[in-house]
C-alpha positions, 0 to 999 in steps of 0.5 A: 500500500502506498503512502498516498493511501495512508495519507488519505486514511489519516486525513479522514481520521483527522476530520472525524476528530475535528468534528468531534471536538467542534460540533455538539452532537448527541451521545449516540452519534458521539459513540458511533463517531468514536467507533469509526475513528477507532476503526480508521486508526486501526486501518491506518496502523495496519496499512503502515505495517503492510507498507513497512513489510513491502519496503523490507521485501523490496530491500530483500529482493534487491539483495537477492537479485545480486547475491544468492546468499545475502544473509551469509556472514563474512568474517570481519577480516574478509570485509576489511580486505574487500574494502581495502582493495576497493580503496586501492582501486584494485577492482572494477567491481563494487563492494556488494559484488565483491561480497557476493563473490566472497560469499560464494567461496564461503558457501562452497566451504560451508556446503562441503563442495570439493574442488578449485576456486577459479578466477579467469581474468583478474586485471589488478587482482582485487576480486581474486584477493577478496575470494582468496581471503574468504576461502579455506587456505587449504583449498586450491585456487587458480587465477588465470590472466595474461597479466599484460595487454588484453588479447585481440578480439575475433570476428565473433566479437561485436562492434562494441568490443572492436571499438574498445580494443582499438582504444586500448591498442591506441594507448587511450584507455584509462584505469580506475580513478585516472590511474594507468590502465592495467594492460599498460603496466610493465610488471602486472604479474609482480604487482598482483603478487605483491597486492595479495601479500599486502592484503594478508593473502600471500599466494604460496601460503594460501594455496593460490596459483597465479597462472600467466598466459592466454587461456587457451594455453594455460587452462588445462585442469584434467579432471580436477573438480571446480567448486566455484568460478568467476569468469571475466574474459570479456571477449568471445574466444576467451569466454568460450575457452573458459566455459568449454574447459571449466564448466564440465568440471563444476561440481553439483551445486557449484556456480559460475559467475560471468562478469561481462555477460550484460556488458560485452557482446562477445561474452554474451554470445559465447555464453548463450551458445555454450548453454543453449539446450544444456540440461546440466546447468540452471541459468540465473539472471541476476545482476551478473549472470550465474550458471549453477550446476545441477 
């Protein structure tokens, strides 16, 4: 019930009250008026309660649209890492999206799902650091990236991607908050490694493997199970390689989050092609596209 209805009901109650206090009326009419006034006040209270419930439900709906586990508490240390990587401009994702990724890692531990945590496409490493901070240190994690200039798109990528790549290739791309674009850094691998350590998630001690190279040359998991994967490959070919080599290994209940599905045409086309007609995954169209292994 909206606020206008509440205002109209309250106004009607006020008019009745005003009449009771300014016009002489007989006792029976006074009694009846008081009963009507009581009913109106009761109705106003009911409408206010219903309105509060609807607002709470709206907040809840918005939260679950982004995050399948909005009520799953994160360790304060993980929350601290998430805010720190944002403050250092190490991730393009907002705090809520980083929390969602961290919660998926925590949920994998909670539910006993075996397997790797994977990020394919890490840029400055912020989201991978958040996930690594959230996972059990004994669980292995692989982070794939060229750690340099983004690969050239293919003819399967749309004009949006072609234009974006030309800007990057021309040296015109800007990083977060005007900083140097990550693809122009001289030693991005070293920077990301140092960032993990700076935020208390040193790669060796936390079973994190930073794998440098093109996805088609580096993602080779054999039959190793995957508990959760965050794919941020931007273009068609990189997304398709990730899906073909990672998705079959995702364990039941495991989840793939595709960061660029709603943003880059190549990622969207590859994702739609790969999952077309498949019965072993459920697609959830949240703020980011999620694919859940059945």
